C-alpha positions in Angstrom: 18.2 8.5 -1.9 20.7 8.0 1.2 23.4 5.4 1.0 21.5 3.2 3.5 18.3 3.1 1.2 20.4 2.0 -1.6 22.2 -0.8 0.6 18.7 -2.0 0.8 16.9 -1.6 -2.5 20.0 -3.6 -3.7 20.1 -6.1 -1.2 16.4 -6.5 -1.9 17.0 -6.6 -5.8 19.6 -9.4 -5.1 16.9 -11.0 -3.0 14.1 -11.1 -5.6 16.1 -12.6 -8.2 18.6 -14.8 -6.5 18.6 -18.6 -7.3 19.6 -19.3 -4.2 16.3 -18.1 -2.1 13.2 -19.2 -2.1 11.9 -17.6 -5.0 7.8 -17.8 -5.6 8.1 -18.6 -9.6 8.0 -22.1 -8.9 4.6 -21.7 -6.5 1.1 -21.4 -7.9 0.6 -18.1 -6.6 3.6 -16.8 -7.9 3.6 -14.3 -11.4 4.5 -16.8 -13.5 2.0 -19.4 -12.9 -0.8 -17.2 -12.8 0.5 -15.9 -16.2 1.0 -18.9 -17.2 -2.4 -20.3 -16.7 -4.2 -17.3 -18.5 -1.7 -17.4 -20.9 -3.2 -21.0 -21.9 -6.6 -20.1 -21.3 -6.6 -17.6 -24.1 -4.4 -19.8 -26.3 -1.4 -17.7 -27.0 2.0 -18.5 -25.8 3.9 -15.2 -26.4 3.2 -13.4 -23.1 5.2 -16.1 -20.9 7.9 -16.3 -23.4 9.5 -13.4 -21.5 10.2 -15.7 -18.2 12.5 -18.0 -20.7 15.1 -17.3 -22.6 15.5 -16.6 -26.2 17.0 -19.9 -26.6 14.5 -21.9 -24.7 11.6 -20.2 -26.4 10.9 -23.0 -29.7 10.7 -25.3 -26.8 8.2 -23.6 -24.8 6.3 -22.8 -28.1 6.3 -26.3 -28.9 5.4 -27.4 -25.6 2.4 -24.7 -25.7 1.2 -26.1 -29.2 1.2 -29.8 -28.0 -0.7 -29.3 -24.6 -2.6 -26.8 -26.6 -3.8 -29.7 -28.7 -4.3 -32.2 -25.9 -6.5 -29.6 -24.1 -8.5 -29.9 -27.8 -8.9 -33.5 -27.6 -10.6 -33.0 -24.0 -7.4 -33.6 -21.7 -7.3 -30.0 -20.3 -6.4 -30.5 -16.9 -3.6 -32.6 -17.7 -2.8 -30.5 -20.6 -2.2 -27.4 -18.5 -0.4 -28.8 -15.9 2.0 -30.7 -18.7 2.7 -27.0 -20.2 3.2 -25.1 -16.7 5.4 -27.9 -15.5 7.6 -27.6 -18.3 7.7 -23.6 -18.5 8.5 -23.5 -14.6 11.4 -26.3 -15.0 12.3 -23.9 -18.2 12.5 -20.6 -16.3 13.8 -22.3 -13.2 16.9 -23.6 -14.9 17.2 -20.5 -16.8 17.9 -18.6 -14.4 20.2 -21.4 -12.6 18.0 -23.1 -10.1 16.9 -26.6 -9.9 13.3 -27.5 -10.8 11.6 -29.2 -8.2 7.9 -29.0 -9.0 5.0 -26.5 -8.8 4.9 -26.0 -5.3 1.1 -25.6 -3.7 -0.9 -22.9 -2.6 0.2 -21.5 0.5 3.4 -22.4 0.1 5.4 -20.0 2.2 7.3 -17.4 0.8 10.1 -15.0 1.5 9.0 -11.6 3.0 11.4 -9.8 1.0 9.9 -11.0 -2.2 6.5 -10.3 -1.0 7.2 -7.0 -0.5 9.1 -6.7 -3.8 5.8 -7.6 -5.4 3.7 -5.4 -3.3 6.3 -2.4 -4.1 5.9 -3.3 -7.9 2.1 -3.5 -7.9 2.2 0.2 -6.4 4.7 1.4 -8.4 6.6 2.7 -5.5 9.8 1.2 -3.5 10.0 3.3 -0.4 7.9 1.2 1.9 9.9 -1.6 1.2 13.6 0.2 1.3 12.2 1.8 4.2 11.5 -1.6 5.8 14.6 -3.4 4.4 16.7 -0.3 5.8 15.3 -1.0 9.4 16.2 -4.3 9.0 19.7 -3.9 7.7 20.6 -1.3 10.5 19.4 -3.1 13.2 21.2 -6.2 12.4 24.4 -4.4 11.7 24.0 -2.5 15.2 23.6 -5.6 16.8 26.0 -7.2 15.2 28.8 -4.3 15.8 27.5 -3.9 19.7 28.0 -7.5 20.1 31.4 -7.1 18.7 32.7 -4.0 20.0 31.6 -5.2 23.4 33.4 -8.2 23.7 36.9 -6.8 22.1 36.8 -4.7 25.4 37.6 -8.4 26.9 39.3 -10.2 24.6 43.0 -10.9 26.3 41.7 -11.3 29.3 41.2 -15.4 28.2 41.2 -17.4 25.6 37.8 -18.1 25.9 36.9 -14.6 26.0 39.1 -13.7 23.1 37.4 -16.1 21.1 33.8 -15.0 22.2 34.9 -11.7 20.2 36.7 -13.9 17.6 32.9 -15.2 16.9 31.1 -12.2 17.5 33.8 -10.5 15.1 33.4 -13.2 12.3 29.5 -12.8 12.5 29.9 -9.1 11.7 32.5 -8.4 9.3 31.0 -11.7 7.1 27.3 -10.2 7.6 28.8 -6.6 6.2 31.1 -8.3 3.5 28.1 -10.6 2.6 25.6 -7.2 2.1 28.7 -5.7 0.1 29.2 -8.5 -1.9 25.4 -8.2 -3.1 25.2 -5.0 -3.8 28.8 -5.3 -5.7 28.0 -8.9 -7.8 24.9 -6.8 -8.9 26.1 -4.1 -9.8 29.3 -5.5 -11.6 27.8 -8.4 -13.6 23.9 -7.1 -14.0 20.8 -9.6 -13.7 21.7 -13.1 -12.6 18.0 -14.1 -13.3 
């Protein structure tokens, strides 16, 4: 895998596992809710425990048991919602994100997240890294070319110099942020 593909893969992994991006763990169409609904139907919490930190398992097991009792007593819809809301809450808090409720069907999910899921389903990351590499390369090139062009006239006036500095900052911050994403993931491991 070439350096650009590694950069793209690292970026997508960071995007997929960053708490600050528009994740889909809290959407009806995301994998957590789908697995949780199946677990609730089968009356087996075990498959969804992977979504929470080990020290949160006890809480989820208790909530699941309470919800199952309520479902057996005829309040299935409310019980399932109680379980799902709490599972998503505990998961989100565990990844360092805030919990704002379960997002409804049709909630916009970031394209990178969808591509990441598709790659996992297909068992191949090639299409994903190709698209990300193309996008990253285009953006870096665009900002670089703009900075190079404006650098040529930067000393002609303060206004032109400021335009160059703006372009320079945009370019350098992109490079720095891309490198920072890769560096922080590789040095500190998974942050999800």
